[in-house]
gemmi code that builds the backbone of each chain (N, CA, C; Angstrom):
import gemmi

chains = {
    "A": [
        ("MET", (-25.410, 16.150, -1.562), (-24.048, 15.648, -1.389), (-24.045, 14.137, -1.557)),
        ("LYS", (-23.090, 13.664, -2.350), (-23.016, 12.227, -2.584), (-22.493, 11.530, -1.335)),
        ("THR", (-23.144, 10.472, -0.969), (-22.675, 9.736, 0.203), (-21.846, 8.543, -0.233)),
        ("SER", (-20.916, 8.169, 0.604), (-20.037, 7.045, 0.286), (-20.795, 5.735, 0.438)),
        ("GLN", (-20.804, 4.986, -0.662), (-21.560, 3.741, -0.625), (-20.756, 2.615, 0.017)),
        ("TYR", (-19.422, 2.665, -0.191), (-18.597, 1.578, 0.310), (-17.551, 2.103, 1.274)),
        ("THR", (-17.183, 1.302, 2.191), (-16.147, 1.683, 3.147), (-15.057, 0.622, 3.100)),
        ("ASN", (-13.984, 0.958, 3.760), (-12.892, -0.006, 3.919), (-12.315, -0.518, 2.605)),
        ("THR", (-12.191, 0.373, 1.633), (-11.441, 0.006, 0.428), (-9.957, 0.139, 0.762)),
        ("PRO", (-9.185, -0.941, 0.653), (-7.768, -0.820, 0.985), (-6.981, -0.135, -0.137)),
        ("ILE", (-6.070, 0.751, 0.244), (-5.135, 1.365, -0.698), (-3.728, 0.912, -0.310)),
        ("HIS", (-3.017, 0.329, -1.282), (-1.622, -0.065, -1.048), (-0.734, 1.164, -1.206)),
        ("ILE", (0.085, 1.407, -0.206), (0.948, 2.593, -0.177), (2.377, 2.178, -0.560)),
        ("PRO", (2.982, 2.835, -1.561), (4.362, 2.479, -1.905), (5.306, 2.792, -0.744)),
        ("ALA", (6.393, 2.025, -0.669), (7.277, 2.070, 0.502), (7.700, 3.483, 0.932)),
        ("PRO", (8.134, 4.383, 0.006), (8.622, 5.668, 0.501), (7.548, 6.566, 1.101)),
        ("LEU", (6.284, 6.299, 0.791), (5.207, 7.130, 1.336), (4.719, 6.630, 2.701)),
        ("ARG", (5.241, 5.487, 3.125), (4.782, 4.950, 4.415), (5.288, 5.759, 5.602)),
        ("SER", (6.299, 6.604, 5.349), (6.768, 7.471, 6.444), (5.695, 8.509, 6.779)),
        ("TYR", (4.725, 8.663, 5.887), (3.635, 9.618, 6.128), (2.364, 8.922, 6.615)),
        ("THR", (2.400, 7.592, 6.668), (1.206, 6.848, 7.115), (1.511, 6.033, 8.371)),
        ("GLY", (2.483, 6.499, 9.137), (2.834, 5.790, 10.363), (3.364, 4.396, 10.094)),
        ("GLY", (3.954, 4.188, 8.924), (4.546, 2.900, 8.598), (3.562, 1.893, 8.020)),
        ("GLN", (2.300, 2.298, 7.901), (1.287, 1.348, 7.393), (1.380, 1.202, 5.867)),
        ("SER", (1.360, -0.030, 5.397), (1.459, -0.278, 3.953), (0.089, -0.332, 3.294)),
        ("ILE", (-0.935, -0.544, 4.081), (-2.307, -0.565, 3.548), (-3.173, 0.329, 4.430)),
        ("ILE", (-3.885, 1.247, 3.792), (-4.796, 2.141, 4.517), (-6.213, 1.878, 4.019)),
        ("ASN", (-7.132, 1.722, 4.928), (-8.532, 1.559, 4.541), (-9.203, 2.923, 4.464)),
        ("VAL", (-9.876, 3.162, 3.359), (-10.489, 4.479, 3.157), (-11.968, 4.340, 2.829)),
        ("ASN", (-12.675, 5.433, 3.032), (-14.096, 5.482, 2.705), (-14.287, 6.194, 1.378)),
        ("GLY", (-15.291, 5.773, 0.623), (-15.609, 6.481, -0.609), (-16.220, 5.569, -1.643)),
        ("GLY", (-17.126, 6.149, -2.405), (-17.788, 5.371, -3.450), (-17.086, 5.462, -4.793)),
        ("SER", (-16.078, 6.366, -4.872), (-15.316, 6.517, -6.118), (-13.843, 6.650, -5.771)),
        ("VAL", (-13.006, 6.542, -6.801), (-11.568, 6.692, -6.576), (-11.276, 8.077, -5.997)),
        ("GLU", (-11.939, 9.095, -6.531), (-11.719, 10.452, -6.042), (-12.042, 10.568, -4.557)),
        ("GLU", (-13.176, 10.017, -4.166), (-13.553, 10.082, -2.750), (-12.570, 9.302, -1.888)),
        ("ALA", (-12.116, 8.181, -2.401), (-11.154, 7.364, -1.646), (-9.844, 8.128, -1.437)),
        ("LEU", (-9.364, 8.800, -2.515), (-8.116, 9.559, -2.400), (-8.286, 10.749, -1.467)),
        ("ASN", (-9.455, 11.389, -1.551), (-9.715, 12.513, -0.646), (-9.681, 12.058, 0.808)),
        ("ASP", (-10.249, 10.879, 1.056), (-10.242, 10.371, 2.426), (-8.806, 10.023, 2.858)),
        ("LEU", (-8.029, 9.503, 1.926), (-6.632, 9.153, 2.246), (-5.857, 10.398, 2.695)),
        ("VAL", (-5.948, 11.486, 1.901), (-5.180, 12.686, 2.273), (-5.817, 13.427, 3.452)),
        ("HIS", (-7.104, 13.146, 3.704), (-7.727, 13.695, 4.914), (-7.149, 12.996, 6.143)),
        ("GLN", (-6.965, 11.674, 6.030), (-6.381, 10.922, 7.149), (-4.903, 11.236, 7.325)),
        ("PHE", (-4.197, 11.436, 6.206), (-2.747, 11.662, 6.245), (-2.406, 12.871, 5.362)),
        ("PRO", (-2.615, 14.087, 5.891), (-2.472, 15.309, 5.072), (-1.092, 15.448, 4.414)),
        ("ALA", (-0.038, 14.929, 5.048), (1.318, 15.083, 4.483), (1.473, 14.334, 3.154)),
        ("LEU", (0.564, 13.421, 2.870), (0.637, 12.682, 1.593), (0.257, 13.557, 0.408)),
        ("LYS", (-0.531, 14.594, 0.688), (-1.135, 15.373, -0.405), (-0.084, 15.941, -1.350)),
        ("GLN", (0.985, 16.540, -0.805), (2.004, 17.185, -1.646), (2.708, 16.181, -2.555)),
        ("HIS", (2.728, 14.911, -2.158), (3.410, 13.909, -2.973), (2.499, 13.320, -4.055)),
        ("LEU", (1.200, 13.366, -3.820), (0.258, 12.766, -4.772), (-0.325, 13.790, -5.744)),
        ("PHE", (-0.488, 15.010, -5.258), (-1.179, 16.016, -6.076), (-0.272, 17.210, -6.352)),
        ("ASN", (-0.442, 17.831, -7.520), (0.297, 19.055, -7.835), (-0.460, 20.278, -7.293)),
        ("GLU", (0.085, 21.459, -7.603), (-0.491, 22.701, -7.070), (-1.923, 22.921, -7.568)),
        ("GLU", (-2.236, 22.341, -8.743), (-3.593, 22.511, -9.296), (-4.584, 21.517, -8.688)),
        ("GLY", (-4.080, 20.633, -7.838), (-4.970, 19.685, -7.189), (-5.245, 18.433, -8.002)),
        ("THR", (-4.505, 18.257, -9.108), (-4.666, 17.017, -9.875), (-3.493, 16.086, -9.569)),
        ("LEU", (-3.690, 14.812, -9.858), (-2.637, 13.833, -9.563), (-1.361, 14.205, -10.319)),
        ("ARG", (-0.218, 14.082, -9.666), (1.057, 14.341, -10.341), (1.195, 13.392, -11.532)),
        ("THR", (1.950, 13.843, -12.535), (1.994, 13.079, -13.785), (2.555, 11.671, -13.600)),
        ("PHE", (3.459, 11.499, -12.624), (4.054, 10.169, -12.438), (3.250, 9.294, -11.485)),
        ("VAL", (2.128, 9.830, -10.971), (1.304, 9.049, -10.037), (0.154, 8.396, -10.802)),
        ("ASN", (0.119, 7.090, -10.729), (-0.955, 6.322, -11.363), (-1.721, 5.580, -10.267)),
        ("ILE", (-3.004, 5.444, -10.466), (-3.820, 4.712, -9.504), (-4.382, 3.476, -10.201)),
        ("TYR", (-4.119, 2.330, -9.581), (-4.653, 1.077, -10.116), (-5.846, 0.634, -9.282)),
        ("LEU", (-6.914, 0.271, -9.989), (-8.069, -0.354, -9.347), (-7.942, -1.829, -9.665)),
        ("ASN", (-7.621, -2.602, -8.648), (-7.268, -4.016, -8.843), (-6.120, -4.077, -9.861)),
        ("ASP", (-6.294, -4.637, -11.068), (-5.192, -4.705, -12.032), (-5.344, -3.711, -13.179)),
        ("ASP", (-6.215, -2.741, -13.012), (-6.473, -1.799, -14.106), (-6.083, -0.377, -13.721)),
        ("ASP", (-5.380, 0.290, -14.632), (-5.048, 1.698, -14.485), (-6.337, 2.505, -14.655)),
        ("ILE", (-6.646, 3.368, -13.692), (-7.923, 4.102, -13.783), (-7.962, 5.038, -14.988)),
        ("ARG", (-6.777, 5.347, -15.582), (-6.748, 6.152, -16.813), (-7.575, 5.499, -17.915)),
        ("TYR", (-7.649, 4.166, -17.887), (-8.380, 3.426, -18.921), (-9.780, 3.054, -18.446)),
        ("LEU", (-10.142, 3.536, -17.292), (-11.510, 3.345, -16.800), (-12.190, 4.727, -16.861)),
        ("ARG", (-12.685, 5.194, -15.756), (-13.313, 6.532, -15.756), (-12.506, 7.491, -14.894)),
        ("GLN", (-11.154, 7.330, -14.993), (-10.226, 8.183, -14.236), (-10.647, 8.184, -12.756)),
        ("THR", (-10.574, 9.349, -12.106), (-10.883, 9.368, -10.671), (-12.390, 9.262, -10.392)),
        ("SER", (-13.200, 9.356, -11.463), (-14.652, 9.174, -11.266), (-15.026, 7.695, -11.189)),
        ("THR", (-14.055, 6.816, -11.430), (-14.323, 5.374, -11.407), (-14.950, 4.971, -10.073)),
        ("GLU", (-16.055, 4.263, -10.163), (-16.744, 3.867, -8.938), (-16.112, 2.624, -8.326)),
        ("LEU", (-16.228, 2.528, -7.016), (-15.640, 1.392, -6.296), (-16.727, 0.408, -5.890)),
        ("SER", (-16.356, -0.857, -5.920), (-17.276, -1.912, -5.496), (-16.660, -2.672, -4.325)),
        ("GLU", (-17.509, -3.467, -3.707), (-17.030, -4.277, -2.600), (-15.896, -5.177, -3.089)),
        ("ASP", (-14.896, -5.374, -2.252), (-13.727, -6.229, -2.542), (-12.727, -5.592, -3.508)),
        ("ASP", (-12.971, -4.335, -3.937), (-11.967, -3.656, -4.758), (-10.737, -3.309, -3.921)),
        ("GLU", (-9.599, -3.199, -4.606), (-8.374, -2.722, -3.971), (-7.763, -1.640, -4.842)),
        ("LEU", (-7.209, -0.632, -4.212), (-6.508, 0.427, -4.939), (-5.011, 0.344, -4.653)),
        ("THR", (-4.196, 0.744, -5.622), (-2.745, 0.770, -5.440), (-2.203, 2.055, -6.048)),
        ("ILE", (-1.306, 2.708, -5.319), (-0.609, 3.892, -5.850), (0.640, 3.400, -6.561)),
        ("VAL", (0.736, 3.712, -7.853), (1.790, 3.151, -8.705), (2.534, 4.293, -9.411)),
        ("PRO", (3.821, 4.486, -9.098), (4.559, 5.522, -9.825), (5.076, 5.007, -11.165)),
        ("SER", (5.161, 5.896, -12.152), (5.898, 5.559, -13.366), (7.243, 6.275, -13.275)),
        ("ILE", (8.260, 5.703, -13.911), (9.632, 6.174, -13.733), (10.264, 6.407, -15.093)),
        ("ALA", (11.015, 7.508, -15.203), (11.710, 7.787, -16.454), (12.950, 8.621, -16.150)),
        ("GLY", (13.820, 8.729, -17.132), (15.025, 9.530, -16.967), (15.914, 9.364, -18.170)),
        ("GLY", (17.172, 9.757, -18.015), (18.085, 9.617, -19.143), (19.435, 10.243, -18.885)),
        ("CYS", (20.254, 10.211, -19.913), (21.654, 10.640, -19.804), (21.775, 12.160, -19.648)),
        ("PRO", (22.874, 12.608, -19.013), (23.171, 14.037, -18.998), (23.531, 14.529, -20.388)),
        ("ALA", (23.523, 15.834, -20.556), (23.827, 16.407, -21.872), (25.284, 16.180, -22.266)),
        ("VAL", (26.157, 16.133, -21.261), (27.587, 16.013, -21.550), (28.032, 14.565, -21.439)),
        ("SER", (28.672, 14.046, -22.497), (29.156, 12.671, -22.471), (30.619, 12.674, -22.053)),
        ("PHE", (31.256, 11.501, -22.129), (32.677, 11.425, -21.814), (33.510, 12.128, -22.886)),
        ("GLY", (32.866, 12.367, -24.064), (33.568, 13.079, -25.133), (34.375, 12.186, -26.022)),
    ],
    "B": [
        ("MET", (22.646, 3.174, 0.552), (21.968, 1.885, 0.440), (22.928, 0.787, 0.851)),
        ("ARG", (22.397, -0.308, 1.346), (23.205, -1.473, 1.697), (22.805, -2.607, 0.749)),
        ("THR", (23.802, -3.278, 0.241), (23.496, -4.368, -0.689), (24.687, -5.321, -0.792)),
        ("HIS", (24.588, -6.229, -1.738), (25.619, -7.266, -1.900), (26.322, -7.087, -3.243)),
        ("ASP", (27.534, -7.609, -3.315), (28.318, -7.528, -4.554), (27.536, -8.058, -5.750)),
        ("GLU", (26.825, -9.182, -5.546), (26.111, -9.808, -6.669), (25.046, -8.883, -7.267)),
        ("ILE", (24.466, -8.055, -6.390), (23.437, -7.116, -6.859), (24.063, -6.081, -7.795)),
        ("LEU", (25.197, -5.533, -7.371), (25.860, -4.530, -8.209), (26.348, -5.175, -9.503)),
        ("ASP", (26.805, -6.432, -9.406), (27.248, -7.141, -10.620), (26.084, -7.308, -11.602)),
        ("ALA", (24.904, -7.619, -11.081), (23.731, -7.816, -11.944), (23.353, -6.511, -12.646)),
        ("ILE", (23.477, -5.401, -11.938), (23.167, -4.091, -12.537), (24.189, -3.756, -13.621)),
        ("ARG", (25.460, -4.029, -13.325), (26.515, -3.777, -14.333), (26.274, -4.646, -15.565)),
        ("SER", (25.979, -5.924, -15.342), (25.794, -6.880, -16.431), (24.624, -6.460, -17.332)),
        ("HIS", (23.528, -6.016, -16.721), (22.369, -5.587, -17.519), (22.719, -4.345, -18.344)),
        ("GLY", (23.481, -3.443, -17.735), (23.898, -2.236, -18.449), (24.739, -2.571, -19.659)),
        ("SER", (25.597, -3.556, -19.500), (26.469, -3.978, -20.594), (25.657, -4.644, -21.714)),
        ("LYS", (24.734, -5.524, -21.324), (23.907, -6.240, -22.317), (23.025, -5.285, -23.105)),
        ("ALA", (22.508, -4.275, -22.437), (21.579, -3.345, -23.099), (22.311, -2.334, -23.988)),
        ("TYR", (23.605, -2.142, -23.760), (24.382, -1.157, -24.528), (24.176, -1.368, -26.019)),
        ("PRO", (23.995, -0.336, -26.842), (24.143, 1.089, -26.510), (22.876, 1.745, -25.957)),
        ("GLU", (21.866, 0.916, -25.655), (20.644, 1.502, -25.094), (20.739, 1.548, -23.563)),
        ("GLU", (19.841, 2.280, -22.951), (19.807, 2.365, -21.494), (19.074, 1.146, -20.925)),
        ("SER", (19.670, 0.546, -19.903), (18.993, -0.525, -19.176), (18.237, 0.117, -18.012)),
        ("CYS", (17.280, -0.637, -17.457), (16.581, -0.140, -16.274), (15.966, -1.312, -15.520)),
        ("GLY", (15.669, -1.095, -14.261), (15.080, -2.168, -13.467), (14.727, -1.701, -12.064)),
        ("PHE", (14.209, -2.634, -11.299), (13.745, -2.361, -9.932), (14.739, -2.889, -8.907)),
        ("LEU", (14.821, -2.191, -7.777), (15.576, -2.656, -6.615), (14.556, -3.142, -5.581)),
        ("LEU", (14.673, -4.396, -5.186), (13.750, -4.950, -4.191), (14.458, -5.107, -2.857)),
        ("GLY", (13.753, -4.829, -1.798), (14.359, -4.978, -0.477), (13.479, -4.387, 0.590)),
        ("ARG", (14.106, -3.621, 1.465), (13.360, -3.070, 2.588), (13.907, -1.694, 2.937)),
        ("MET", (13.010, -0.771, 3.236), (13.438, 0.532, 3.739), (13.618, 0.409, 5.246)),
        ("THR", (14.827, 0.674, 5.729), (15.113, 0.535, 7.160), (15.655, 1.863, 7.690)),
        ("GLU", (15.772, 1.950, 9.000), (16.309, 3.189, 9.586), (17.756, 3.401, 9.165)),
        ("ALA", (18.445, 2.299, 8.829), (19.848, 2.407, 8.407), (19.962, 2.700, 6.920)),
        ("GLY", (18.850, 2.891, 6.257), (18.867, 3.152, 4.814), (18.180, 2.037, 4.058)),
        ("ASN", (18.172, 2.150, 2.740), (17.493, 1.155, 1.921), (18.384, -0.073, 1.738)),
        ("TYR", (17.848, -1.233, 2.093), (18.555, -2.499, 1.895), (18.039, -3.119, 0.592)),
        ("VAL", (18.948, -3.459, -0.304), (18.564, -4.039, -1.596), (18.950, -5.514, -1.621)),
        ("ALA", (17.935, -6.372, -1.721), (18.150, -7.816, -1.676), (18.144, -8.447, -3.065)),
        ("ALA", (17.514, -7.784, -4.024), (17.377, -8.371, -5.357), (17.124, -7.271, -6.377)),
        ("VAL", (17.414, -7.581, -7.635), (17.057, -6.647, -8.709), (16.164, -7.372, -9.708)),
        ("VAL", (15.295, -6.617, -10.334), (14.428, -7.159, -11.382), (14.582, -6.298, -12.628)),
        ("PRO", (15.276, -6.819, -13.657), (15.406, -6.043, -14.902), (14.030, -5.852, -15.535)),
        ("VAL", (13.862, -4.723, -16.211), (12.587, -4.474, -16.879), (12.877, -3.805, -18.221)),
        ("LYS", (11.908, -3.932, -19.112), (12.068, -3.371, -20.450), (12.088, -1.839, -20.413)),
        ("ASN", (13.015, -1.266, -21.135), (13.004, 0.180, -21.364), (11.905, 0.437, -22.391)),
        ("SER", (10.808, 1.039, -21.941), (9.621, 1.118, -22.805), (9.630, 2.320, -23.745)),
        ("ARG", (10.707, 3.114, -23.736), (10.765, 4.233, -24.688), (10.681, 3.707, -26.113)),
        ("LYS", (9.880, 4.403, -26.928), (9.709, 3.964, -28.316), (10.900, 4.394, -29.177)),
        ("SER", (11.588, 5.452, -28.751), (12.739, 5.951, -29.512), (13.753, 6.532, -28.542)),
        ("ASN", (14.955, 6.810, -29.059), (16.002, 7.461, -28.268), (16.348, 6.672, -27.001)),
        ("ARG", (16.299, 5.339, -27.095), (16.604, 4.513, -25.925), (18.087, 4.581, -25.543)),
        ("GLU", (18.909, 5.165, -26.430), (20.330, 5.345, -26.096), (20.507, 6.451, -25.053)),
        ("ARG", (19.502, 7.324, -24.969), (19.635, 8.495, -24.086), (18.507, 8.607, -23.067)),
        ("ARG", (17.501, 7.776, -23.193), (16.350, 7.908, -22.304), (15.810, 6.525, -21.919)),
        ("PHE", (15.177, 6.468, -20.735), (14.492, 5.228, -20.363), (13.138, 5.582, -19.750)),
        ("ARG", (12.263, 4.580, -19.787), (10.965, 4.746, -19.151), (10.496, 3.388, -18.643)),
        ("ILE", (9.981, 3.378, -17.415), (9.389, 2.159, -16.848), (7.896, 2.414, -16.712)),
        ("GLU", (7.106, 1.578, -17.361), (5.651, 1.770, -17.355), (5.054, 1.436, -15.987)),
        ("ALA", (3.974, 2.125, -15.678), (3.266, 1.863, -14.424), (2.836, 0.395, -14.334)),
        ("GLU", (2.439, -0.156, -15.480), (1.996, -1.559, -15.491), (3.125, -2.495, -15.057)),
        ("ASP", (4.358, -2.198, -15.509), (5.504, -3.018, -15.108), (5.806, -2.843, -13.621)),
        ("PHE", (5.647, -1.604, -13.155), (5.841, -1.373, -11.709), (4.817, -2.179, -10.922)),
        ("HIS", (3.572, -2.119, -11.351), (2.490, -2.793, -10.625), (2.754, -4.305, -10.535)),
        ("ARG", (3.181, -4.881, -11.658), (3.472, -6.326, -11.679), (4.652, -6.661, -10.765)),
        ("ALA", (5.721, -5.862, -10.854), (6.908, -6.122, -10.025), (6.589, -5.935, -8.544)),
        ("ASP", (5.743, -4.959, -8.267), (5.348, -4.667, -6.883), (4.574, -5.839, -6.289)),
        ("GLN", (3.659, -6.389, -7.084), (2.872, -7.530, -6.605), (3.773, -8.740, -6.352)),
        ("ALA", (4.724, -8.972, -7.276), (5.644, -10.105, -7.127), (6.543, -9.908, -5.907)),
        ("ALA", (7.010, -8.667, -5.708), (7.874, -8.371, -4.562), (7.130, -8.622, -3.257)),
        ("ARG", (5.874, -8.160, -3.215), (5.094, -8.322, -1.987), (4.919, -9.790, -1.632)),
        ("LYS", (4.735, -10.639, -2.679), (4.572, -12.080, -2.425), (5.837, -12.669, -1.811)),
        ("GLN", (7.001, -12.070, -2.156), (8.269, -12.546, -1.596), (8.594, -11.865, -0.268)),
        ("GLY", (7.758, -10.936, 0.136), (7.990, -10.232, 1.392), (8.870, -9.009, 1.251)),
        ("TRP", (9.147, -8.568, 0.026), (9.973, -7.387, -0.190), (9.118, -6.230, -0.714)),
        ("ASP", (9.747, -5.050, -0.722), (9.147, -3.864, -1.332), (10.044, -3.400, -2.465)),
        ("ILE", (9.491, -2.617, -3.379), (10.340, -1.898, -4.328), (10.916, -0.703, -3.573)),
        ("VAL", (12.256, -0.672, -3.457), (12.903, 0.403, -2.687), (13.694, 1.344, -3.600)),
        ("GLY", (13.657, 1.074, -4.890), (14.356, 1.975, -5.803), (14.421, 1.422, -7.210)),
        ("PHE", (15.232, 2.084, -8.008), (15.331, 1.774, -9.446), (16.785, 1.901, -9.862)),
        ("TYR", (17.136, 1.232, -10.937), (18.457, 1.470, -11.516), (18.291, 1.740, -13.003)),
        ("HIS", (19.254, 2.451, -13.554), (19.332, 2.593, -15.005), (20.769, 2.880, -15.388)),
        ("SER", (21.070, 2.702, -16.664), (22.448, 2.908, -17.125), (22.545, 4.216, -17.911)),
        ("HIS", (23.741, 4.760, -17.943), (24.068, 5.913, -18.780), (25.139, 5.462, -19.779)),
        ("PRO", (24.732, 5.019, -20.985), (25.717, 4.580, -21.979), (26.611, 5.736, -22.424)),
        ("ASP", (27.901, 5.535, -22.257), (28.916, 6.527, -22.654), (28.718, 7.882, -21.978)),
        ("HIS", (28.126, 7.853, -20.804), (27.929, 9.075, -20.017), (28.236, 8.767, -18.548)),
        ("PRO", (28.586, 9.804, -17.791), (28.941, 9.579, -16.383), (27.749, 9.099, -15.546)),
        ("ALA", (28.079, 8.475, -14.411), (27.047, 7.907, -13.527), (26.552, 8.966, -12.553)),
        ("ARG", (26.055, 10.045, -13.081), (25.466, 11.068, -12.217), (24.108, 11.478, -12.793)),
        ("PRO", (23.175, 11.889, -11.928), (21.820, 12.178, -12.400), (21.802, 13.345, -13.384)),
        ("SER", (20.982, 13.236, -14.379), (20.841, 14.292, -15.381), (19.667, 15.189, -15.004)),
        ("ALA", (19.533, 16.279, -15.726), (18.374, 17.164, -15.534), (17.090, 16.392, -15.819)),
        ("THR", (17.168, 15.477, -16.795), (15.989, 14.654, -17.116), (15.650, 13.733, -15.946)),
        ("ASP", (16.699, 13.136, -15.342), (16.463, 12.262, -14.184), (15.730, 13.028, -13.078)),
        ("LEU", (16.150, 14.286, -12.864), (15.532, 15.089, -11.801), (14.095, 15.461, -12.173)),
        ("ALA", (13.909, 15.883, -13.423), (12.580, 16.310, -13.859), (11.571, 15.159, -13.825)),
        ("GLU", (12.060, 13.948, -14.098), (11.153, 12.795, -14.199), (11.101, 11.972, -12.913)),
        ("ALA", (11.811, 12.414, -11.875), (11.911, 11.614, -10.639), (10.543, 11.422, -9.993)),
        ("THR", (10.426, 10.334, -9.250), (9.168, 10.039, -8.583), (9.298, 10.387, -7.089)),
        ("PHE", (8.754, 9.581, -6.193), (8.703, 9.956, -4.780), (10.095, 9.980, -4.137)),
        ("PRO", (10.367, 10.977, -3.275), (11.582, 10.918, -2.455), (11.524, 9.682, -1.545)),
        ("GLY", (12.687, 9.115, -1.246), (12.734, 7.924, -0.391), (13.237, 6.709, -1.140)),
        ("TYR", (13.008, 6.691, -2.464), (13.562, 5.614, -3.270), (15.063, 5.835, -3.469)),
        ("THR", (15.802, 4.746, -3.706), (17.205, 4.832, -4.101), (17.278, 4.743, -5.617)),
        ("TYR", (18.011, 5.671, -6.218), (18.188, 5.686, -7.672), (19.641, 5.312, -7.964)),
        ("VAL", (19.853, 4.146, -8.547), (21.208, 3.684, -8.875), (21.476, 3.965, -10.355)),
        ("ILE", (22.663, 4.471, -10.639), (23.069, 4.738, -12.029), (24.398, 4.041, -12.279)),
        ("VAL", (24.483, 3.301, -13.381), (25.750, 2.699, -13.771), (26.176, 3.311, -15.105)),
        ("SER", (27.421, 3.720, -15.149), (27.983, 4.239, -16.391), (28.491, 3.062, -17.222)),
        ("VAL", (28.197, 3.077, -18.518), (28.674, 2.000, -19.403), (29.424, 2.654, -20.561)),
        ("LEU", (30.715, 2.386, -20.636), (31.556, 3.001, -21.666), (31.926, 1.954, -22.692)),
        ("LYS", (31.410, 2.108, -23.903), (31.657, 1.153, -24.989), (31.415, -0.291, -24.517)),
        ("ARG", (30.269, -0.514, -23.962), (29.749, -1.792, -23.467), (30.408, -2.255, -22.172)),
        ("ARG", (31.434, -1.550, -21.718), (32.093, -1.966, -20.486), (31.526, -1.175, -19.303)),
        ("PRO", (30.917, -1.876, -18.299), (30.355, -1.147, -17.159), (31.454, -0.472, -16.346)),
        ("GLY", (31.176, 0.739, -15.895), (32.153, 1.484, -15.103), (31.608, 1.838, -13.743)),
        ("GLN", (31.687, 3.121, -13.420), (31.288, 3.574, -12.085), (29.808, 3.315, -11.827)),
        ("ILE", (29.507, 2.956, -10.595), (28.120, 2.749, -10.187), (27.874, 3.636, -8.970)),
        ("THR", (26.798, 4.401, -9.023), (26.513, 5.358, -7.947), (25.056, 5.227, -7.492)),
        ("ALA", (24.784, 5.734, -6.301), (23.406, 5.705, -5.780), (23.032, 7.115, -5.332)),
        ("TRP", (21.762, 7.440, -5.490), (21.281, 8.795, -5.233), (19.913, 8.740, -4.573)),
        ("SER", (19.656, 9.775, -3.759), (18.295, 9.907, -3.214), (17.768, 11.300, -3.548)),
        ("LEU", (16.492, 11.356, -3.810), (15.857, 12.618, -4.178), (15.611, 13.443, -2.918)),
        ("TRP", (16.014, 14.699, -2.942), (15.811, 15.603, -1.808), (14.309, 15.727, -1.551)),
        ("PRO", (13.878, 15.831, -0.275), (12.429, 15.849, 0.018), (11.628, 16.886, -0.770)),
        ("ASP", (12.255, 18.038, -1.075), (11.496, 19.039, -1.838), (11.666, 18.854, -3.352)),
        ("ARG", (12.277, 17.740, -3.763), (12.430, 17.342, -5.158), (13.360, 18.282, -5.946)),
        ("SER", (14.139, 19.098, -5.239), (14.952, 20.103, -5.935), (16.272, 19.531, -6.457)),
        ("ARG", (16.749, 18.425, -5.890), (18.047, 17.888, -6.304), (18.203, 16.453, -5.832)),
        ("PHE", (19.211, 15.807, -6.393), (19.590, 14.479, -5.912), (20.783, 14.613, -4.968)),
        ("GLU", (20.794, 13.805, -3.940), (21.902, 13.752, -2.998), (22.587, 12.397, -3.166)),
        ("SER", (23.920, 12.418, -3.198), (24.665, 11.158, -3.313), (24.382, 10.273, -2.099)),
        ("GLU", (24.203, 8.995, -2.358), (23.890, 8.047, -1.292), (25.017, 7.012, -1.247)),
        ("PRO", (25.691, 6.838, -0.107), (26.787, 5.861, -0.060), (26.277, 4.445, -0.330)),
        ("ILE", (27.098, 3.637, -0.995), (26.758, 2.219, -1.227), (27.597, 1.389, -0.279)),
        ("GLU", (26.931, 0.704, 0.639), (27.631, -0.146, 1.598), (27.460, -1.605, 1.166)),
        ("ILE", (28.587, -2.271, 0.939), (28.525, -3.686, 0.559), (28.521, -4.524, 1.823)),
        ("ILE", (27.531, -5.391, 1.940), (27.477, -6.274, 3.101), (27.526, -7.713, 2.617)),
        ("SER", (28.104, -8.565, 3.424), (28.245, -9.965, 3.013), (27.121, -10.824, 3.568)),
        ("GLU", (26.657, -10.472, 4.764), (25.615, -11.296, 5.376), (24.251, -10.640, 5.183)),
        ("ILE", (23.269, -11.469, 4.970), (21.902, -10.952, 4.856), (21.337, -10.815, 6.264)),
        ("ASN", (21.185, -9.576, 6.697), (20.675, -9.365, 8.058), (19.288, -8.734, 8.061)),
        ("VAL", (18.664, -8.698, 6.889), (17.274, -8.225, 6.803), (16.469, -9.356, 6.178)),
        ("THR", (15.395, -9.729, 6.824), (14.587, -10.831, 6.297), (13.318, -10.286, 5.649)),
        ("PRO", (12.798, -11.027, 4.676), (11.564, -10.556, 4.021), (10.429, -10.418, 5.024)),
    ],
}
model = gemmi.Model(1)
for chain_id, residues in chains.items():
    chain = gemmi.Chain(chain_id)
    for i, (resn, *xyz) in enumerate(residues, 1):
        res = gemmi.Residue()
        res.name, res.seqid = resn, gemmi.SeqId(i, " ")
        for name, pos in zip(("N", "CA", "C"), xyz):
            atom = gemmi.Atom()
            atom.name, atom.element = name, gemmi.Element(name[0])
            atom.pos, atom.b_iso = gemmi.Position(*pos), 0.0
            res.add_atom(atom)
        chain.add_residue(res)
    model.add_chain(chain)
structure = gemmi.Structure()
structure.add_model(model)
structure.setup_entities()
């Protein structure tokens, strides 16, 4: 079993999810990789899981994780390893558009 | 949501300028027990490569940058706005399908032939099944501090 090399990696929580973290905007988590860090986050706050992950257990399509200023999609996804002084941020992407019916 | 006249004016103005394309941006403020307070708006580029008249997209990178800037000012991103050119100010099936976390305020402004019209606010139901209309309360005094 892989052991967590680093502890106390802070994760910035977006405002609407703070109702599930007791109002805390930053949570310190344990883990040597992004995956381990996220697992620890939802272990500490189980109600977050439904908002971050879909039924298949993968991150929802609009949920992005930033390691410092980099999207982990362009690194090694959730396998990206964490180093001392790293910070994680949960970042949603947003999209939408007009209804099918216009004013006519 | 609670906000100021100038905020709604800025959203209308951006919708008009972007016409016939969809405008979009961030609502900065604070989530309070009385609802989301919006202190400022930050316009952002509609990153859709095509069909910007009917669709908008805000990149995660733009969110991340706006979030960092908001935090430095003591605010949070509490929602988003976008325009519906020549369409009513109500959420579409696309808005629902593409919605992000419940708790944010989603503001929509209708723009008819470049003229801004109705402006509405919506919140996503906790189970993500629908949007619920959210009253817009105009306040004159700033009673929430960063």
